[in-house]
C-alpha beads as a LAMMPS data file, in Angstrom:
LAMMPS data file: protein, C-alpha beads

304 atoms
303 bonds

1 atom types
1 bond types

-500.0 500.0 xlo xhi
-500.0 500.0 ylo yhi
-500.0 500.0 zlo zhi

Masses

1 110.0

Atoms # bond

1 1 1 -179.853 -379.985 -253.636
2 1 1 -179.719 -382.626 -251.472
3 1 1 -177.803 -385.891 -252.200
4 1 1 -179.051 -389.394 -251.881
5 1 1 -177.114 -390.772 -248.409
6 1 1 -176.653 -394.437 -249.197
7 1 1 -175.464 -396.652 -245.828
8 1 1 -171.463 -396.558 -245.368
9 1 1 -171.471 -400.809 -246.343
10 1 1 -167.749 -402.369 -246.502
11 1 1 -167.221 -403.443 -249.790
12 1 1 -165.054 -407.197 -249.942
13 1 1 -162.649 -406.895 -252.852
14 1 1 -163.506 -410.939 -253.584
15 1 1 -163.414 -411.025 -257.664
16 1 1 -159.609 -412.004 -257.749
17 1 1 -158.567 -414.403 -259.082
18 1 1 -154.633 -414.561 -259.684
19 1 1 -154.408 -412.746 -255.530
20 1 1 -155.428 -414.036 -252.034
21 1 1 -155.581 -413.194 -248.418
22 1 1 -154.579 -417.127 -246.765
23 1 1 -154.378 -416.196 -243.837
24 1 1 -153.933 -413.303 -240.710
25 1 1 -153.143 -413.000 -236.631
26 1 1 -150.799 -411.275 -234.746
27 1 1 -150.390 -407.772 -236.690
28 1 1 -149.379 -410.892 -239.650
29 1 1 -150.307 -410.894 -242.933
30 1 1 -149.800 -413.968 -245.763
31 1 1 -150.941 -413.772 -248.994
32 1 1 -151.037 -415.753 -252.466
33 1 1 -149.899 -413.246 -255.687
34 1 1 -149.968 -415.104 -257.937
35 1 1 -146.936 -418.317 -257.626
36 1 1 -145.214 -416.120 -254.757
37 1 1 -146.349 -416.389 -251.270
38 1 1 -145.843 -413.556 -248.996
39 1 1 -145.983 -412.624 -245.467
40 1 1 -146.020 -408.880 -244.619
41 1 1 -147.217 -406.955 -241.931
42 1 1 -150.010 -406.127 -240.514
43 1 1 -151.266 -402.853 -237.940
44 1 1 -154.975 -403.940 -238.136
45 1 1 -154.304 -407.735 -237.335
46 1 1 -154.157 -408.015 -233.938
47 1 1 -157.080 -410.485 -232.983
48 1 1 -154.341 -414.271 -232.493
49 1 1 -152.579 -416.648 -235.595
50 1 1 -153.495 -420.362 -235.641
51 1 1 -151.772 -423.359 -236.694
52 1 1 -148.966 -421.951 -235.216
53 1 1 -148.525 -425.505 -232.828
54 1 1 -147.390 -427.067 -235.798
55 1 1 -146.556 -424.316 -237.695
56 1 1 -148.532 -425.698 -240.984
57 1 1 -149.508 -423.034 -242.224
58 1 1 -147.735 -420.542 -241.058
59 1 1 -143.928 -421.683 -242.217
60 1 1 -144.736 -421.188 -245.251
61 1 1 -143.501 -419.122 -247.482
62 1 1 -141.020 -417.134 -250.223
63 1 1 -140.887 -414.369 -248.234
64 1 1 -141.178 -413.007 -245.469
65 1 1 -140.736 -408.723 -244.222
66 1 1 -139.503 -408.319 -241.126
67 1 1 -140.301 -405.432 -239.772
68 1 1 -137.012 -402.883 -237.686
69 1 1 -137.380 -401.217 -234.127
70 1 1 -135.662 -398.662 -235.989
71 1 1 -138.446 -398.068 -238.473
72 1 1 -138.561 -399.342 -242.038
73 1 1 -137.419 -403.574 -242.033
74 1 1 -136.124 -405.776 -245.370
75 1 1 -137.370 -408.560 -247.018
76 1 1 -135.794 -411.992 -247.016
77 1 1 -136.405 -414.674 -249.027
78 1 1 -136.354 -418.676 -249.134
79 1 1 -135.429 -419.235 -252.271
80 1 1 -134.254 -416.424 -255.383
81 1 1 -138.222 -414.670 -256.579
82 1 1 -137.544 -412.720 -259.745
83 1 1 -136.860 -408.863 -259.846
84 1 1 -140.356 -408.759 -260.175
85 1 1 -144.314 -410.262 -262.172
86 1 1 -146.822 -409.745 -263.158
87 1 1 -150.249 -410.501 -261.153
88 1 1 -153.636 -409.894 -263.972
89 1 1 -157.271 -408.502 -263.197
90 1 1 -158.968 -411.052 -264.588
91 1 1 -162.424 -409.575 -265.001
92 1 1 -161.687 -406.113 -265.903
93 1 1 -159.000 -407.499 -268.326
94 1 1 -155.156 -405.771 -266.564
95 1 1 -152.135 -406.922 -265.526
96 1 1 -149.890 -405.272 -262.822
97 1 1 -146.378 -405.406 -261.897
98 1 1 -145.815 -406.403 -258.847
99 1 1 -142.412 -405.678 -256.973
100 1 1 -141.855 -406.849 -253.013
101 1 1 -140.116 -402.866 -252.026
102 1 1 -137.601 -401.641 -249.489
103 1 1 -141.061 -400.772 -247.113
104 1 1 -143.195 -403.843 -247.637
105 1 1 -146.204 -402.451 -250.328
106 1 1 -145.775 -404.140 -253.389
107 1 1 -147.411 -401.518 -255.541
108 1 1 -150.276 -403.225 -256.263
109 1 1 -154.058 -402.566 -253.333
110 1 1 -155.837 -405.511 -253.920
111 1 1 -159.093 -403.689 -252.132
112 1 1 -159.082 -401.052 -254.564
113 1 1 -160.438 -403.700 -257.369
114 1 1 -164.062 -402.151 -255.873
115 1 1 -163.482 -398.980 -256.036
116 1 1 -162.144 -400.220 -260.395
117 1 1 -164.982 -401.683 -260.758
118 1 1 -167.607 -399.347 -259.958
119 1 1 -165.758 -396.329 -261.968
120 1 1 -165.500 -398.697 -265.106
121 1 1 -168.734 -399.173 -265.358
122 1 1 -170.095 -396.055 -264.840
123 1 1 -167.238 -394.700 -267.592
124 1 1 -167.854 -397.372 -269.573
125 1 1 -172.154 -396.919 -269.110
126 1 1 -171.390 -392.451 -270.504
127 1 1 -169.171 -393.500 -273.491
128 1 1 -171.880 -395.579 -274.343
129 1 1 -174.300 -392.845 -274.246
130 1 1 -170.881 -391.922 -276.984
131 1 1 -169.721 -389.420 -274.106
132 1 1 -166.117 -388.529 -273.573
133 1 1 -165.036 -389.014 -270.325
134 1 1 -161.804 -387.930 -268.650
135 1 1 -160.004 -388.631 -265.170
136 1 1 -157.306 -387.145 -263.003
137 1 1 -155.620 -389.220 -260.422
138 1 1 -154.281 -387.784 -258.253
139 1 1 -151.550 -389.481 -255.875
140 1 1 -151.952 -392.380 -258.317
141 1 1 -148.813 -394.381 -257.303
142 1 1 -148.294 -397.032 -259.419
143 1 1 -151.590 -396.102 -261.663
144 1 1 -153.744 -399.361 -260.954
145 1 1 -157.381 -396.916 -260.704
146 1 1 -155.494 -395.803 -264.130
147 1 1 -155.029 -398.265 -265.783
148 1 1 -158.504 -399.353 -264.618
149 1 1 -160.453 -395.784 -265.953
150 1 1 -158.419 -395.869 -269.384
151 1 1 -159.244 -399.771 -269.884
152 1 1 -163.109 -399.224 -269.303
153 1 1 -162.632 -396.276 -272.732
154 1 1 -161.518 -392.099 -270.732
155 1 1 -158.923 -390.351 -270.962
156 1 1 -156.350 -390.146 -268.425
157 1 1 -153.722 -387.645 -265.987
158 1 1 -152.067 -389.698 -264.089
159 1 1 -149.905 -387.308 -261.195
160 1 1 -147.805 -388.999 -258.582
161 1 1 -144.537 -386.521 -256.899
162 1 1 -142.096 -388.608 -256.942
163 1 1 -141.095 -390.039 -260.678
164 1 1 -140.174 -394.279 -259.893
165 1 1 -144.445 -394.378 -259.475
166 1 1 -145.192 -392.448 -262.493
167 1 1 -142.888 -394.472 -264.440
168 1 1 -145.004 -397.811 -262.731
169 1 1 -148.055 -396.664 -263.898
170 1 1 -146.094 -396.444 -267.924
171 1 1 -145.669 -400.526 -267.532
172 1 1 -148.674 -401.419 -266.104
173 1 1 -150.656 -399.514 -268.593
174 1 1 -147.914 -400.913 -271.284
175 1 1 -148.763 -404.897 -269.245
176 1 1 -152.564 -403.962 -269.549
177 1 1 -152.398 -403.781 -273.512
178 1 1 -153.309 -400.255 -272.990
179 1 1 -149.828 -398.468 -274.294
180 1 1 -151.549 -396.131 -277.238
181 1 1 -153.763 -395.139 -274.798
182 1 1 -154.578 -391.680 -273.677
183 1 1 -153.148 -391.409 -270.793
184 1 1 -150.949 -387.828 -269.516
185 1 1 -148.148 -389.321 -267.324
186 1 1 -147.592 -386.090 -264.377
187 1 1 -144.602 -385.235 -262.061
188 1 1 -144.843 -383.012 -259.722
189 1 1 -147.524 -381.772 -257.220
190 1 1 -151.162 -382.241 -256.788
191 1 1 -152.104 -379.467 -255.594
192 1 1 -149.734 -377.418 -257.856
193 1 1 -150.710 -379.096 -260.694
194 1 1 -154.611 -378.365 -259.818
195 1 1 -153.855 -374.757 -259.834
196 1 1 -151.706 -375.028 -263.302
197 1 1 -155.304 -376.633 -264.381
198 1 1 -157.111 -373.642 -263.786
199 1 1 -154.720 -371.500 -265.058
200 1 1 -155.162 -374.156 -268.868
201 1 1 -158.491 -373.815 -268.352
202 1 1 -158.777 -377.981 -268.430
203 1 1 -161.574 -379.966 -266.772
204 1 1 -162.384 -382.805 -265.677
205 1 1 -165.165 -385.703 -265.951
206 1 1 -164.384 -387.674 -263.657
207 1 1 -161.138 -386.623 -260.393
208 1 1 -160.057 -389.947 -258.169
209 1 1 -156.742 -388.917 -254.962
210 1 1 -155.880 -391.355 -252.822
211 1 1 -153.843 -388.234 -250.676
212 1 1 -151.807 -389.585 -247.489
213 1 1 -151.349 -388.519 -244.427
214 1 1 -148.576 -386.462 -244.870
215 1 1 -145.532 -386.257 -248.229
216 1 1 -144.114 -384.377 -249.729
217 1 1 -144.119 -382.656 -253.243
218 1 1 -142.033 -383.100 -256.863
219 1 1 -140.132 -380.719 -255.027
220 1 1 -139.873 -380.464 -251.984
221 1 1 -143.103 -379.334 -251.082
222 1 1 -144.961 -380.322 -247.693
223 1 1 -147.922 -382.340 -247.218
224 1 1 -150.532 -382.682 -244.280
225 1 1 -153.660 -383.870 -244.269
226 1 1 -155.317 -382.369 -241.821
227 1 1 -153.544 -378.762 -243.173
228 1 1 -155.015 -379.045 -247.303
229 1 1 -156.460 -382.307 -248.138
230 1 1 -159.434 -379.883 -248.333
231 1 1 -158.037 -376.669 -250.370
232 1 1 -156.650 -379.072 -251.850
233 1 1 -160.679 -380.009 -252.544
234 1 1 -161.452 -376.587 -253.253
235 1 1 -159.047 -376.271 -255.890
236 1 1 -160.411 -380.040 -258.261
237 1 1 -163.785 -378.537 -257.665
238 1 1 -162.790 -375.377 -260.448
239 1 1 -161.359 -378.288 -262.672
240 1 1 -164.206 -380.211 -262.463
241 1 1 -167.083 -380.146 -266.125
242 1 1 -170.622 -378.958 -265.784
243 1 1 -171.488 -382.382 -265.263
244 1 1 -168.862 -384.688 -264.071
245 1 1 -169.846 -387.922 -263.608
246 1 1 -167.603 -389.151 -260.266
247 1 1 -165.026 -388.019 -258.065
248 1 1 -163.612 -390.986 -255.407
249 1 1 -161.351 -390.498 -253.108
250 1 1 -159.804 -392.636 -250.890
251 1 1 -157.890 -392.929 -247.975
252 1 1 -155.639 -395.684 -245.924
253 1 1 -155.355 -393.002 -242.880
254 1 1 -156.947 -393.605 -239.473
255 1 1 -156.959 -389.398 -239.122
256 1 1 -160.683 -389.739 -241.625
257 1 1 -163.456 -391.768 -241.621
258 1 1 -165.717 -392.239 -244.098
259 1 1 -168.029 -390.418 -242.189
260 1 1 -164.905 -387.165 -242.849
261 1 1 -164.982 -387.780 -246.554
262 1 1 -168.890 -388.153 -246.930
263 1 1 -168.846 -384.560 -244.919
264 1 1 -165.703 -383.721 -247.505
265 1 1 -167.614 -383.965 -250.685
266 1 1 -171.262 -383.594 -249.570
267 1 1 -169.333 -379.756 -248.802
268 1 1 -167.432 -380.110 -252.145
269 1 1 -170.444 -381.128 -254.167
270 1 1 -173.177 -378.643 -252.481
271 1 1 -176.024 -378.001 -255.698
272 1 1 -174.344 -380.456 -257.732
273 1 1 -177.535 -383.142 -256.412
274 1 1 -176.398 -386.579 -257.260
275 1 1 -175.040 -389.395 -254.767
276 1 1 -173.228 -389.794 -251.886
277 1 1 -171.913 -393.472 -249.730
278 1 1 -169.204 -393.616 -248.253
279 1 1 -167.124 -396.882 -246.127
280 1 1 -164.600 -399.119 -245.827
281 1 1 -162.666 -401.450 -248.182
282 1 1 -161.849 -405.374 -247.703
283 1 1 -160.426 -408.842 -248.261
284 1 1 -161.621 -411.713 -247.742
285 1 1 -159.184 -414.899 -245.824
286 1 1 -159.631 -417.585 -247.125
287 1 1 -159.072 -419.664 -243.945
288 1 1 -161.714 -418.275 -241.693
289 1 1 -163.695 -415.726 -243.472
290 1 1 -163.496 -413.472 -241.355
291 1 1 -162.782 -409.778 -242.972
292 1 1 -159.133 -407.285 -243.306
293 1 1 -160.449 -403.870 -243.692
294 1 1 -157.933 -402.135 -245.729
295 1 1 -158.910 -398.867 -245.800
296 1 1 -161.909 -396.199 -246.562
297 1 1 -164.408 -394.311 -249.197
298 1 1 -166.058 -391.552 -250.198
299 1 1 -167.892 -391.822 -253.729
300 1 1 -169.387 -388.877 -254.977
301 1 1 -171.161 -389.460 -258.324
302 1 1 -174.066 -388.491 -261.254
303 1 1 -177.672 -389.968 -260.716
304 1 1 -177.532 -391.467 -264.755

Bonds

1 1 1 2
2 1 2 3
3 1 3 4
4 1 4 5
5 1 5 6
6 1 6 7
7 1 7 8
8 1 8 9
9 1 9 10
10 1 10 11
11 1 11 12
12 1 12 13
13 1 13 14
14 1 14 15
15 1 15 16
16 1 16 17
17 1 17 18
18 1 18 19
19 1 19 20
20 1 20 21
21 1 21 22
22 1 22 23
23 1 23 24
24 1 24 25
25 1 25 26
26 1 26 27
27 1 27 28
28 1 28 29
29 1 29 30
30 1 30 31
31 1 31 32
32 1 32 33
33 1 33 34
34 1 34 35
35 1 35 36
36 1 36 37
37 1 37 38
38 1 38 39
39 1 39 40
40 1 40 41
41 1 41 42
42 1 42 43
43 1 43 44
44 1 44 45
45 1 45 46
46 1 46 47
47 1 47 48
48 1 48 49
49 1 49 50
50 1 50 51
51 1 51 52
52 1 52 53
53 1 53 54
54 1 54 55
55 1 55 56
56 1 56 57
57 1 57 58
58 1 58 59
59 1 59 60
60 1 60 61
61 1 61 62
62 1 62 63
63 1 63 64
64 1 64 65
65 1 65 66
66 1 66 67
67 1 67 68
68 1 68 69
69 1 69 70
70 1 70 71
71 1 71 72
72 1 72 73
73 1 73 74
74 1 74 75
75 1 75 76
76 1 76 77
77 1 77 78
78 1 78 79
79 1 79 80
80 1 80 81
81 1 81 82
82 1 82 83
83 1 83 84
84 1 84 85
85 1 85 86
86 1 86 87
87 1 87 88
88 1 88 89
89 1 89 90
90 1 90 91
91 1 91 92
92 1 92 93
93 1 93 94
94 1 94 95
95 1 95 96
96 1 96 97
97 1 97 98
98 1 98 99
99 1 99 100
100 1 100 101
101 1 101 102
102 1 102 103
103 1 103 104
104 1 104 105
105 1 105 106
106 1 106 107
107 1 107 108
108 1 108 109
109 1 109 110
110 1 110 111
111 1 111 112
112 1 112 113
113 1 113 114
114 1 114 115
115 1 115 116
116 1 116 117
117 1 117 118
118 1 118 119
119 1 119 120
120 1 120 121
121 1 121 122
122 1 122 123
123 1 123 124
124 1 124 125
125 1 125 126
126 1 126 127
127 1 127 128
128 1 128 129
129 1 129 130
130 1 130 131
131 1 131 132
132 1 132 133
133 1 133 134
134 1 134 135
135 1 135 136
136 1 136 137
137 1 137 138
138 1 138 139
139 1 139 140
140 1 140 141
141 1 141 142
142 1 142 143
143 1 143 144
144 1 144 145
145 1 145 146
146 1 146 147
147 1 147 148
148 1 148 149
149 1 149 150
150 1 150 151
151 1 151 152
152 1 152 153
153 1 153 154
154 1 154 155
155 1 155 156
156 1 156 157
157 1 157 158
158 1 158 159
159 1 159 160
160 1 160 161
161 1 161 162
162 1 162 163
163 1 163 164
164 1 164 165
165 1 165 166
166 1 166 167
167 1 167 168
168 1 168 169
169 1 169 170
170 1 170 171
171 1 171 172
172 1 172 173
173 1 173 174
174 1 174 175
175 1 175 176
176 1 176 177
177 1 177 178
178 1 178 179
179 1 179 180
180 1 180 181
181 1 181 182
182 1 182 183
183 1 183 184
184 1 184 185
185 1 185 186
186 1 186 187
187 1 187 188
188 1 188 189
189 1 189 190
190 1 190 191
191 1 191 192
192 1 192 193
193 1 193 194
194 1 194 195
195 1 195 196
196 1 196 197
197 1 197 198
198 1 198 199
199 1 199 200
200 1 200 201
201 1 201 202
202 1 202 203
203 1 203 204
204 1 204 205
205 1 205 206
206 1 206 207
207 1 207 208
208 1 208 209
209 1 209 210
210 1 210 211
211 1 211 212
212 1 212 213
213 1 213 214
214 1 214 215
215 1 215 216
216 1 216 217
217 1 217 218
218 1 218 219
219 1 219 220
220 1 220 221
221 1 221 222
222 1 222 223
223 1 223 224
224 1 224 225
225 1 225 226
226 1 226 227
227 1 227 228
228 1 228 229
229 1 229 230
230 1 230 231
231 1 231 232
232 1 232 233
233 1 233 234
234 1 234 235
235 1 235 236
236 1 236 237
237 1 237 238
238 1 238 239
239 1 239 240
240 1 240 241
241 1 241 242
242 1 242 243
243 1 243 244
244 1 244 245
245 1 245 246
246 1 246 247
247 1 247 248
248 1 248 249
249 1 249 250
250 1 250 251
251 1 251 252
252 1 252 253
253 1 253 254
254 1 254 255
255 1 255 256
256 1 256 257
257 1 257 258
258 1 258 259
259 1 259 260
260 1 260 261
261 1 261 262
262 1 262 263
263 1 263 264
264 1 264 265
265 1 265 266
266 1 266 267
267 1 267 268
268 1 268 269
269 1 269 270
270 1 270 271
271 1 271 272
272 1 272 273
273 1 273 274
274 1 274 275
275 1 275 276
276 1 276 277
277 1 277 278
278 1 278 279
279 1 279 280
280 1 280 281
281 1 281 282
282 1 282 283
283 1 283 284
284 1 284 285
285 1 285 286
286 1 286 287
287 1 287 288
288 1 288 289
289 1 289 290
290 1 290 291
291 1 291 292
292 1 292 293
293 1 293 294
294 1 294 295
295 1 295 296
296 1 296 297
297 1 297 298
298 1 298 299
299 1 299 300
300 1 300 301
301 1 301 302
302 1 302 303
303 1 303 304
């Protein structure tokens, strides 16, 4: 059974009201996160920065992340900011905790809203038929995708090796009114967890994953994308339900292209039919209408 293959588009997350990518240039991006403006490095931004002569566009910020030549960096704040604050994604009724971390991130990747919209619609259509949908979110980070899937009506298992990230996911769920939602919070190595689920006979109707280039599991296990991704995908195939709904892979590493991710999914879902698609995700730049590419995705979905 052959797949229907869609072109590989650039999906632009332009549905935000509480977040804006205001400007980008010379390796930096300027963003509005609710009431606060942050400037952070971004390796994709290699075009020039405008407005430097007057400083009008780039001087107004609340937080600026200075990268260190020794690695890492530090935040500079012009005024006291709260330890964390809330940011809403209104079209799906979601609320997230934002906290500038020591490694420049804020706990949320706003470009992923295009994927939240996509799988939320798929889950809601399945739920409208009376079907229960179970979702496994691997390398779940702070759980934006977990919260979006739960809000759409799915039961979700959220897995990450970092206890702090799993706790953050709980907080995001509570902020979105989902404290009592059917979410399992698991601190574990993703590959080991999937293997245990197979032994337990548990299956899932949909899988989301955002594998890192390198990482360590909860017990110190080493993860290397080139060595372990296919191994993990193969194990995931064994815990898919007989009638799966979707499989989503996100990646932020230059080591993968959308075509590679689609090829992996083609091998993984061979014989199941369905539809494959892949491409980039990006954010619109408010100042000049450019789009900042922020990562890639690959999707397999059943034909409804």
